C-alpha positions as CSV (number, residue, x, y, z in Angstrom):
1,M,0.0,0.0,0.0
2,K,2.8,2.4,0.9
3,K,4.5,1.8,-2.5
4,I,1.2,2.5,-4.3
5,L,0.7,5.8,-2.4
6,N,4.3,6.8,-3.2
7,Y,3.8,6.0,-6.8
8,V,0.6,8.1,-6.9
9,F,2.4,11.0,-5.2
10,L,5.3,10.8,-7.6
11,M,3.1,10.6,-10.7
12,V,1.1,13.6,-9.6
13,G,4.4,15.4,-9.1
14,I,5.3,14.7,-12.8
15,C,1.9,16.1,-13.9
16,L,2.2,19.2,-11.8
17,G,5.8,19.7,-13.1
18,C,4.6,19.6,-16.7
19,F,1.7,21.9,-15.9
20,A,4.0,24.3,-14.2
21,C,6.4,24.4,-17.0
22,D,3.6,25.4,-19.4
23,R,2.6,28.3,-17.1
24,N,6.2,29.4,-16.7
25,T,6.6,29.3,-20.5
26,I,3.7,31.7,-21.0
27,E,4.9,34.0,-18.3
28,S,8.5,34.0,-19.5
29,K,7.8,34.8,-23.1
30,A,9.9,37.9,-23.1
31,V,12.8,35.9,-21.6
32,M,12.5,33.3,-24.2
33,E,12.5,35.9,-27.0
34,E,15.8,37.3,-25.6
35,N,17.1,33.7,-25.4
36,K,19.4,34.6,-22.6
37,K,19.4,33.9,-18.8
38,I,20.9,36.2,-16.3
39,V,24.1,35.3,-14.4
40,V,25.1,37.6,-11.5
41,Y,28.6,37.8,-10.2
42,Q,28.7,39.3,-6.7
43,V,32.0,40.9,-5.9
44,F,33.0,42.5,-2.6
45,T,34.5,45.6,-4.1
46,R,37.1,46.4,-1.5
47,L,38.5,42.8,-1.5
48,F,38.5,42.1,-5.3
49,G,41.7,43.9,-6.3
50,N,43.7,43.5,-3.1
51,T,47.0,41.7,-3.8
52,N,48.4,42.0,-0.2
53,S,48.6,38.6,1.5
54,T,49.6,39.6,5.0
55,N,46.1,39.0,6.5
56,K,46.9,40.2,10.0
57,P,43.8,40.1,12.3
58,W,42.4,43.6,12.7
59,G,45.0,44.8,10.2
60,T,44.9,48.3,8.8
61,M,44.6,49.2,5.2
62,E,48.4,49.7,5.1
63,E,49.1,46.3,6.7
64,N,46.5,44.2,4.9
65,G,45.9,46.2,1.7
66,I,42.7,47.0,-0.1
67,G,41.2,46.8,-3.6
68,K,40.1,49.9,-5.5
69,F,37.6,50.9,-8.2
70,S,40.6,51.1,-10.6
71,D,41.4,47.4,-10.1
72,F,38.4,46.6,-12.2
73,T,40.3,47.2,-15.4
74,D,39.0,46.4,-18.9
75,L,41.0,43.1,-18.7
76,A,39.4,42.2,-15.3
77,L,35.9,43.0,-16.5
78,Q,36.4,41.1,-19.7
79,E,37.6,38.1,-17.8
80,I,34.5,38.3,-15.6
81,K,32.3,38.6,-18.6
82,D,34.0,35.6,-20.3
83,L,33.2,33.5,-17.2
84,G,29.6,33.6,-18.4
85,V,28.5,36.7,-16.4
86,T,25.8,39.2,-17.5
87,H,25.5,41.4,-14.3
88,I,28.0,42.4,-11.6
89,W,26.8,43.2,-8.2
90,F,29.3,45.6,-6.7
91,T,28.9,45.1,-2.9
92,G,29.9,47.9,-0.6
93,I,29.6,50.9,-2.8
94,P,27.6,53.5,-0.8
95,H,29.7,55.3,1.8
96,H,29.4,53.3,5.0
97,A,31.0,53.8,8.5
98,V,34.7,53.0,8.5
99,I,37.5,53.4,11.0
100,R,39.9,55.6,9.1
101,D,40.7,59.3,9.3
102,Y,39.2,61.1,6.3
103,T,38.6,64.4,8.0
104,S,40.8,66.2,5.5
105,Y,38.1,65.4,3.0
106,G,35.3,66.8,5.1
107,I,34.3,63.3,6.5
108,S,33.8,62.9,10.2
109,N,35.5,60.0,12.1
110,D,33.4,57.0,13.0
111,D,33.3,55.6,16.5
112,P,34.7,52.0,16.8
113,D,32.1,51.3,19.5
114,V,29.3,51.4,16.8
115,V,31.3,50.0,13.9
116,K,31.8,46.3,13.2
117,G,35.3,45.6,12.2
118,R,37.9,48.1,11.1
119,A,36.7,48.5,7.5
120,G,33.1,48.6,8.6
121,S,29.9,46.8,7.4
122,P,28.6,47.9,4.0
123,Y,25.1,47.6,5.5
124,A,25.7,50.5,7.9
125,V,25.5,53.3,5.3
126,K,26.7,56.7,6.4
127,D,25.9,58.8,3.3
128,Y,23.7,57.5,0.5
129,Y,24.7,60.2,-1.9
130,Q,28.4,59.3,-1.9
131,V,30.6,56.3,-2.3
132,N,33.1,54.6,0.1
133,P,36.3,56.7,0.2
134,D,38.3,53.6,0.8
135,L,37.7,52.5,-2.8
136,A,39.1,55.5,-4.5
137,D,42.7,56.2,-5.5
138,N,41.9,59.8,-4.7
139,P,39.1,60.1,-2.1
140,A,38.4,63.7,-3.2
141,K,37.4,62.3,-6.6
142,R,35.7,59.1,-5.4
143,M,32.4,59.7,-7.1
144,E,34.1,60.5,-10.4
145,E,36.1,57.2,-10.0
146,F,32.9,55.2,-9.5
147,E,31.2,56.9,-12.5
148,A,34.2,55.8,-14.6
149,L,33.7,52.3,-13.3
150,I,30.1,52.4,-14.4
151,K,31.1,53.5,-17.8
152,R,33.9,50.8,-18.0
153,T,31.5,48.1,-16.9
154,H,29.0,49.0,-19.6
155,Q,31.7,49.2,-22.3
156,N,32.7,45.6,-21.4
157,G,29.2,44.4,-22.0
158,L,28.1,44.0,-18.4
159,K,25.3,45.5,-16.3
160,L,25.9,46.5,-12.7
161,I,23.9,46.6,-9.6
162,I,24.6,48.0,-6.1
163,D,23.1,47.7,-2.7
164,I,20.4,49.8,-1.2
165,V,19.7,49.1,2.5
166,P,16.3,50.7,3.3
167,N,15.6,49.1,6.6
168,H,18.4,50.8,8.6
169,I,21.3,53.2,8.3
170,A,24.5,53.8,10.3
171,R,24.1,55.5,13.8
172,N,26.5,58.2,12.6
173,Y,24.7,59.0,9.4
174,E,25.8,62.3,7.9
175,G,24.3,63.2,4.5
176,K,26.9,65.8,3.5
177,N,26.4,65.2,-0.2
178,N,22.7,65.5,-0.4
179,P,21.3,67.1,-3.6
180,E,19.7,70.5,-3.2
181,G,16.4,70.3,-1.4
182,I,17.1,66.9,0.2
183,F,17.0,67.0,4.0
184,D,19.1,64.6,6.0
185,F,17.6,61.6,7.7
186,G,16.2,62.7,11.0
187,A,16.8,66.4,10.4
188,Q,13.1,67.3,10.6
189,D,12.1,64.6,13.2
190,D,10.1,65.5,16.3
191,T,12.3,63.8,18.9
192,S,9.8,64.4,21.7
193,V,7.6,61.5,20.5
194,E,8.3,57.8,20.0
195,Y,6.6,57.8,16.6
196,S,5.3,60.2,14.1
197,K,4.4,59.3,10.5
198,N,7.0,61.6,9.0
199,N,9.8,61.0,11.5
200,N,12.6,59.0,9.9
201,F,13.4,57.2,13.2
202,Y,11.7,55.7,16.2
203,Y,12.8,57.2,19.6
204,I,13.2,55.8,23.1
205,L,12.1,58.7,25.1
206,G,14.0,59.7,28.2
207,E,16.9,57.3,27.5
208,S,20.3,57.7,25.9
209,F,21.9,55.1,23.8
210,K,24.3,52.7,25.5
211,V,26.9,50.6,23.7
212,P,26.0,46.9,24.1
213,K,28.0,44.7,26.5
214,P,30.4,42.6,24.4
215,N,30.4,38.9,24.1
216,N,33.5,36.7,24.6
217,E,35.7,39.5,25.7
218,Y,35.2,41.3,22.4
219,K,37.1,44.6,22.1
220,P,36.7,47.1,19.2
221,L,39.7,47.0,16.9
222,G,40.9,44.0,18.8
223,G,41.8,46.1,21.8
224,E,43.8,48.8,19.9
225,E,43.7,52.2,21.5
226,H,41.6,54.7,19.7
227,P,40.5,58.2,20.8
228,L,36.8,57.4,20.2
229,S,36.8,53.8,21.6
230,D,35.6,54.6,25.1
231,G,32.5,52.3,25.4
232,S,30.1,55.1,24.7
233,F,28.4,56.8,21.8
234,D,26.4,60.1,22.0
235,E,22.8,59.5,20.9
236,N,20.0,61.2,22.9
237,P,17.2,60.2,22.8
238,A,18.2,56.7,21.8
239,K,16.8,55.3,18.6
240,W,15.4,51.8,17.8
241,T,18.2,49.5,16.5
242,G,18.2,48.3,12.9
243,N,16.9,44.8,13.6
244,G,14.0,46.3,15.6
245,S,15.3,46.2,19.1
246,R,13.6,48.8,21.2
247,K,16.2,48.8,24.0
248,S,18.4,51.8,24.6
249,Q,21.2,49.3,25.2
250,P,20.8,46.7,22.4
251,D,22.3,43.2,22.7
252,F,25.7,42.5,21.2
253,N,24.1,40.2,18.7
254,D,21.6,43.0,17.6
255,W,22.5,45.2,14.6
256,Y,23.7,47.8,17.2
257,E,25.7,49.7,14.6
258,T,22.5,50.8,12.8
259,V,19.2,52.5,13.5
260,K,15.8,51.4,12.2
261,I,14.0,53.5,9.6
262,N,10.4,54.4,10.2
263,Y,8.2,53.6,7.2
264,G,4.9,54.6,8.8
265,I,4.4,51.4,10.8
266,K,3.3,52.4,14.2
267,P,4.8,50.8,17.3
268,D,1.7,48.7,17.6
269,G,2.1,47.4,14.1
270,S,-0.7,49.3,12.4
271,K,-0.1,51.1,9.1
272,D,-0.1,54.8,8.7
273,F,-0.4,54.8,4.9
274,P,-2.8,53.4,2.2
275,E,-2.8,49.7,1.6
276,L,-2.9,48.1,-1.8
277,Q,-6.1,46.3,-2.8
278,P,-5.9,42.6,-4.1
279,H,-6.4,43.6,-7.7
280,F,-2.9,45.2,-7.7
281,M,-1.5,41.7,-7.6
282,E,-2.2,41.7,-11.4
283,A,-1.4,45.3,-12.1
284,D,1.8,46.4,-13.9
285,Y,4.3,49.0,-12.5
286,K,2.6,51.8,-14.4
287,E,-0.7,51.3,-12.6
288,H,1.2,51.0,-9.3
289,H,3.0,54.3,-10.1
290,D,-0.3,56.0,-10.9
291,F,-1.8,54.8,-7.7
292,W,0.8,56.6,-5.5
293,Q,0.7,60.0,-7.3
294,D,-1.9,61.6,-5.1
295,K,-1.1,59.7,-1.9
296,D,0.3,61.1,1.3
297,V,3.2,58.8,2.1
298,P,5.7,58.9,4.9
299,D,8.8,61.0,4.5
300,S,11.2,58.0,4.6
301,W,9.5,56.7,1.5
302,K,10.3,59.9,-0.4
303,K,13.9,59.9,0.8
304,F,14.7,56.3,-0.4
305,K,12.9,56.9,-3.7
306,D,15.1,59.9,-4.3
307,I,18.2,57.9,-3.4
308,A,17.3,55.1,-5.8
309,L,16.6,57.5,-8.7
310,F,19.8,59.3,-8.0
311,W,21.8,56.1,-8.6
312,I,19.7,55.1,-11.6
313,K,20.5,58.5,-13.2
314,K,24.2,57.8,-12.5
315,G,23.9,54.7,-14.8
316,V,23.4,52.0,-12.2
317,D,21.3,49.2,-13.8
318,G,19.5,48.0,-10.6
319,F,19.7,47.2,-7.0
320,R,20.0,44.4,-4.4
321,F,17.7,45.4,-1.6
322,D,18.9,44.3,1.8
323,M,16.4,42.7,4.2
324,A,13.5,43.8,2.0
325,E,10.9,42.0,4.1
326,M,11.6,44.2,7.1
327,V,10.1,47.1,5.1
328,P,6.4,47.2,4.2
329,V,5.4,45.9,0.7
330,E,3.5,49.1,-0.1
331,F,6.8,51.0,0.1
332,W,8.3,48.7,-2.5
333,S,5.3,49.3,-4.8
334,Y,5.9,53.0,-4.4
335,M,9.6,53.0,-5.0
336,N,10.0,50.1,-7.5
337,S,7.3,51.5,-9.7
338,A,9.1,54.9,-9.7
339,I,12.4,53.1,-10.6
340,K,10.7,51.3,-13.5
341,M,9.2,54.5,-14.8
342,E,12.7,55.9,-15.0
343,K,14.3,52.6,-16.2
344,S,11.9,49.9,-17.3
345,D,14.6,47.2,-17.5
346,A,16.1,48.0,-14.0
347,F,17.2,44.8,-12.2
348,L,15.5,44.7,-8.8
349,L,16.6,41.9,-6.4
350,A,15.3,41.5,-2.8
351,E,16.8,39.6,0.1
352,I,13.7,37.8,1.4
353,Y,13.6,34.8,3.7
354,N,9.8,34.4,4.3
355,P,8.2,32.1,1.6
356,R,4.7,33.2,2.7
357,E,5.6,36.7,1.5
358,Y,7.2,35.8,-1.8
359,R,4.2,36.5,-4.0
360,N,3.4,39.7,-2.2
361,Y,6.9,41.1,-2.8
362,I,6.9,40.0,-6.4
363,H,3.4,41.1,-7.4
364,L,2.6,43.9,-5.0
365,G,6.1,45.0,-4.4
366,K,7.1,44.8,-8.0
367,M,10.4,42.9,-7.3
368,D,12.0,41.2,-10.3
369,Y,13.8,38.6,-8.3
370,L,14.0,37.2,-4.7
371,Y,16.6,35.2,-2.9
372,D,15.8,31.5,-3.2
373,K,17.6,30.8,0.1
374,V,15.0,29.2,2.4
375,E,13.9,26.5,-0.1
376,L,16.3,25.6,-2.9
377,Y,19.6,26.8,-1.2
378,D,18.9,25.2,2.1
379,T,17.8,21.9,0.5
380,L,20.9,21.7,-1.6
381,K,23.1,22.5,1.4
382,N,21.5,19.6,3.2
383,I,22.1,17.3,0.2
384,M,25.7,18.4,-0.2
385,Q,26.3,17.8,3.5
386,G,24.8,14.3,3.3
387,R,21.7,15.1,5.3
388,G,19.1,15.4,2.6
389,S,17.4,13.7,-0.2
390,T,17.0,14.8,-3.8
391,D,13.3,13.8,-3.5
392,N,12.7,17.0,-1.6
393,L,13.6,19.0,-4.7
394,I,10.3,17.9,-6.4
395,Q,8.0,19.7,-4.1
396,I,10.2,22.8,-4.0
397,Q,9.9,23.2,-7.8
398,Q,6.1,22.5,-7.7
399,G,5.6,25.0,-4.9
400,L,7.4,27.7,-6.8
401,S,6.0,26.8,-10.2
402,D,4.1,30.1,-10.6
403,I,7.0,32.3,-9.5
404,G,10.0,30.2,-10.2
405,Q,11.4,32.6,-12.8
406,H,11.6,35.2,-10.1
407,M,13.8,33.2,-7.7
408,L,17.5,33.9,-7.9
409,H,19.6,30.8,-7.2
410,F,23.0,30.8,-5.5
411,L,25.4,28.6,-3.5
412,E,27.5,31.4,-2.0
413,N,27.1,35.0,-1.1
414,H,28.6,37.3,1.5
415,D,26.2,36.0,4.2
416,E,26.7,32.3,3.6
417,Q,29.5,30.0,4.4
418,R,32.1,29.3,1.7
419,I,31.4,25.9,0.2
420,A,35.1,24.9,0.6
421,S,35.1,25.9,4.3
422,P,35.2,23.0,6.8
423,E,32.1,24.4,8.4
424,F,30.2,23.8,5.1
425,V,31.6,20.7,3.2
426,G,35.3,21.4,3.1
427,R,35.7,20.8,-0.6
428,A,34.6,23.1,-3.4
429,E,34.0,20.3,-6.0
430,I,31.2,18.9,-3.9
431,A,29.1,21.8,-5.1
432,K,29.3,20.9,-8.8
433,P,26.0,19.0,-9.0
434,A,24.2,21.7,-7.1
435,A,25.7,24.4,-9.4
436,V,24.5,22.5,-12.5
437,L,21.1,22.2,-11.0
438,S,20.9,25.8,-9.8
439,A,21.9,27.1,-13.2
440,T,19.7,24.9,-15.3
441,I,16.5,23.9,-13.4
442,D,14.4,26.9,-14.4
443,Q,14.4,30.3,-16.0
444,A,15.6,32.1,-12.9
445,P,19.0,33.9,-12.7
446,M,22.0,32.2,-11.2
447,M,24.5,34.0,-8.9
448,I,28.0,33.2,-7.9
449,Y,30.2,35.0,-5.3
450,F,33.7,36.0,-6.3
451,G,36.2,33.3,-5.4
452,Q,33.6,30.6,-5.5
453,E,34.8,29.6,-9.0
454,V,38.3,28.8,-7.6
455,G,37.2,27.2,-4.3
456,E,37.9,30.1,-1.9
457,P,37.4,28.6,1.7
458,G,37.1,31.9,3.7
459,A,39.6,30.7,6.3
460,E,41.0,34.0,7.4
461,E,40.8,35.4,10.9
462,A,40.1,38.9,9.8
463,G,39.0,40.6,13.1
464,F,35.2,41.0,13.6
465,G,33.4,37.7,13.1
466,S,34.9,34.3,12.4
467,P,36.1,32.2,9.4
468,S,34.0,30.3,6.9
469,R,32.6,33.5,5.4
470,T,35.1,35.9,3.7
471,S,35.0,38.9,6.0
472,I,32.9,41.9,5.1
473,F,34.0,43.9,8.1
474,D,37.8,44.1,7.8
475,Y,40.7,44.7,5.4
476,I,41.8,41.3,4.2
477,G,43.2,39.4,1.3
478,V,41.3,36.5,-0.4
479,P,44.0,34.0,-1.2
480,H,42.5,31.7,-3.8
481,H,41.0,34.6,-5.6
482,Q,44.4,36.4,-5.4
483,R,46.0,33.4,-7.2
484,W,43.5,33.8,-10.0
485,M,44.1,37.6,-10.1
486,N,47.8,37.0,-10.4
487,N,48.9,40.5,-9.6
488,G,46.6,42.1,-12.0
489,K,47.0,39.8,-15.0
490,F,43.7,38.1,-14.2
491,D,44.9,34.9,-15.9
492,G,44.8,32.3,-13.1
493,G,48.6,32.1,-13.4
494,Q,49.0,31.1,-9.7
495,L,46.1,28.7,-9.5
496,S,46.7,25.0,-8.8
497,D,45.5,22.4,-11.4
498,A,42.5,21.7,-9.2
499,E,41.5,25.4,-8.9
500,K,41.9,25.8,-12.7
501,S,39.7,22.8,-13.3
502,L,37.0,24.2,-11.0
503,R,37.0,27.5,-12.7
504,D,36.9,25.8,-16.1
505,F,33.8,23.9,-14.9
506,Y,32.0,27.1,-13.9
507,K,33.1,28.9,-17.1
508,K,31.6,26.1,-19.3
509,L,28.5,25.8,-17.1
510,L,27.7,29.6,-17.0
511,N,28.4,30.2,-20.7
512,F,26.1,27.4,-21.6
513,T,23.5,28.8,-19.2
514,I,23.4,32.2,-20.9
515,S,23.3,30.8,-24.4
516,S,20.8,27.9,-24.1
517,P,17.3,28.5,-25.5
518,A,16.0,25.5,-23.7
519,L,16.8,27.0,-20.3
520,A,14.4,29.9,-21.1
521,G,11.7,27.3,-22.0
522,N,9.9,24.3,-20.6
523,Y,10.7,22.2,-17.5
524,A,9.6,18.8,-16.3
525,E,11.2,16.7,-13.6
526,I,11.6,13.0,-14.5
527,H,13.1,12.1,-11.1
528,A,9.9,10.8,-9.6
529,F,9.2,8.5,-12.7
530,N,12.7,7.0,-12.5
531,R,12.5,6.6,-8.7
532,E,9.5,4.4,-9.2
533,N,10.6,2.6,-12.4
534,T,14.3,2.5,-12.8
535,E,16.6,0.0,-11.0
536,W,19.6,1.4,-9.2
537,Y,18.2,5.0,-9.5
538,N,18.2,6.6,-6.1
539,D,17.9,9.8,-4.1
540,K,21.5,10.8,-4.6
541,V,20.8,11.7,-8.2
542,F,18.2,14.1,-9.7
543,S,17.0,14.3,-13.3
544,Y,14.8,16.6,-15.4
545,V,14.3,17.8,-18.9
546,R,14.3,21.3,-20.4
547,W,13.2,22.2,-23.9
548,S,12.4,24.9,-26.4
549,Q,11.5,24.7,-30.1
550,D,15.1,24.6,-31.0
551,Q,16.7,22.6,-28.2
552,K,15.9,19.5,-26.1
553,L,17.9,18.7,-23.0
554,I,18.1,15.8,-20.5
555,I,19.9,16.9,-17.3
556,I,21.0,14.5,-14.6
557,T,23.3,15.1,-11.6
558,N,25.0,12.8,-9.1
559,F,25.4,14.4,-5.7
560,D,27.2,11.5,-4.2
561,K,30.9,12.3,-3.5
562,N,32.0,8.7,-3.3
563,D,29.9,6.4,-5.5
564,S,29.2,6.1,-9.2
565,F,25.8,5.1,-10.5
566,G,24.8,3.4,-13.7
567,F,21.2,2.8,-14.9
568,E,18.9,3.1,-17.8
569,L,17.4,6.5,-17.4
570,Q,13.8,6.5,-18.6
571,I,12.1,9.4,-20.3
572,P,8.3,9.4,-19.8
573,A,6.0,9.1,-22.8
574,S,4.5,12.5,-22.2
575,I,7.9,14.1,-22.8
576,I,8.6,12.1,-26.0
577,T,5.1,13.3,-27.2
578,A,5.9,16.9,-26.3
579,W,9.2,16.6,-28.2
580,S,7.5,15.0,-31.2
581,L,10.2,12.3,-31.4
582,K,9.5,9.2,-33.6
583,D,10.8,5.8,-32.9
584,G,14.5,5.4,-33.4
585,D,17.9,6.2,-32.0
586,Y,19.0,9.7,-31.3
587,E,22.6,10.9,-30.8
588,L,23.1,12.9,-27.6
589,E,25.7,15.6,-27.1
590,E,27.0,16.3,-23.6
591,K,27.2,20.1,-23.3
592,L,29.5,20.6,-20.3
593,Y,32.5,18.7,-21.5
594,G,31.4,16.8,-24.6
595,N,33.1,13.6,-23.6
596,V,30.1,11.4,-23.2
597,N,29.0,8.8,-25.8
598,A,25.2,8.4,-25.2
599,K,22.1,7.7,-27.3
600,L,18.4,8.1,-26.7
601,Y,16.5,5.0,-27.7
602,V,12.8,5.6,-28.5
603,D,10.5,2.6,-29.1
604,Q,6.7,2.8,-29.2
605,G,6.7,6.2,-27.5
606,Q,8.9,5.0,-24.6
607,A,12.5,6.2,-24.3
608,K,15.7,5.5,-22.3
609,V,19.3,6.4,-22.2
610,R,22.2,4.6,-20.6
611,V,23.7,6.7,-17.8
612,D,27.0,6.1,-16.0
613,L,27.8,8.9,-13.6
614,D,31.0,9.3,-11.7
615,P,30.9,10.8,-8.2
616,L,29.8,14.5,-8.4
617,E,29.3,14.3,-12.2
618,S,26.5,15.9,-14.1
619,W,25.4,15.4,-17.7
620,I,23.7,18.0,-19.8
621,L,22.6,15.9,-22.8
622,Q,21.3,17.6,-25.9
623,V,19.2,15.6,-28.4
624,R,20.6,16.0,-31.9
């Protein structure tokens, strides 16, 4: 009885998968016409060009070095593009709090008591109308240098996105570069009340801010003496902390270096702005934009809309929005529709971790893409770590079938552990099957984090925080990436054979991804069918088909790092019918490395192909 129920469940999954691919095909017509998927390369800007390998904990810029805008030369950008990249996400561009003396440039010093690390968090922005002075060869010309990077990026055939962090800003925010008529955050606030609709912050009346008590004997700057490092920071009245803490002395694990922005959500959770009616789920950005034209919205909404449009007019192609779900969806409708009115093809990506809110932020908030962290990434991580089954991938794709093209896939980013770190799996090659699946399973964009393609393990003790994630808080070198960079030659001249092989894998995979018409077309999983009907086929492998009018693909991955698997992979009759294949033998071309001899045998509408997968091997088979 159990086997029969499993069979029914798996067969229903196949049907839903085929139905979902039809819906996705209709909704992704524009993508199919372009015949190109998006591949995002996230780069931590201040780390990319750094050639210094000292890596002293809490080291200064002089000791540990730093990368600059100018390190992104035409050669560097072309090498990134040749990897198979369409968009670069330059992380850490807006001017954020940093422990370095720039007072000669009219910039105030930041207090180590409310800065994480020496180089500072890129998510504690200090001035939204300027860029990080650390990144410029001449800090006085820092904006001009970034504008030159925008131009250089476009000239090399790439689009670029930067971060906007609307939920919180640095405690020491100073908008010294505001355009004419733009007031600074909090400049017009009524600080005698906890909340007012047009206040930019929430206030803790009658209390001053207190620096949190450190954990594990933590000391700012590793204990180095600094004139401002005295365990205090002047803020009266205290403001709510960025993660929502309402304590005047937040916990050390709170986002204590930032303050929460008020978007018209009262302290009791009620909304002080118009809500969108259900029919706006189907409305386009123009209708959303029209809706807000005569509405009285909170002041913070206007400030962040102005910030976004400022950067769009500079030539930025889009944004990654930090912790977007901590900001009301109505604000996103207001701002994103304004961005789209200015630049209809702007790339809008949201960091979202609540699957129940996915559709609201896509349809009401007018986001293009959301992090696919909680479902696909977390499931693949469990599989790579030997704690999960590929059977779980079926229901994920079914559950996201109506919005799958909006879910950005990744295996690394600045918040996640490096794949090669011992805390993750300790070996970069273990991610190969997951990379193939993430890049090819649907129409959604794929993202990789700089250094991922050469197996960077994030092993450095940089200062604030701990290894397994390349530090975003301190000046540090990135060793495996530096070996690829090869002192500015960007030719991989110092890489080991294994690192070269890994990068070659990503290069072949990503270039295939952006050129394959089938990957912008239909999807159906065949895993369930083979689990029920194919001997030796198990939950360490996963298989599916992708197709368009001009290309038919069979994709199968082996997640097992030790065992090979051989079996007769079966293709359901429904797929053969959809592909209009007649009985006979069909040559198959393997698209990753082309070293597989395989044939598809079709007999009376049934089809099979002999598969022999080595550990961690994937085949992308194209029907000739």
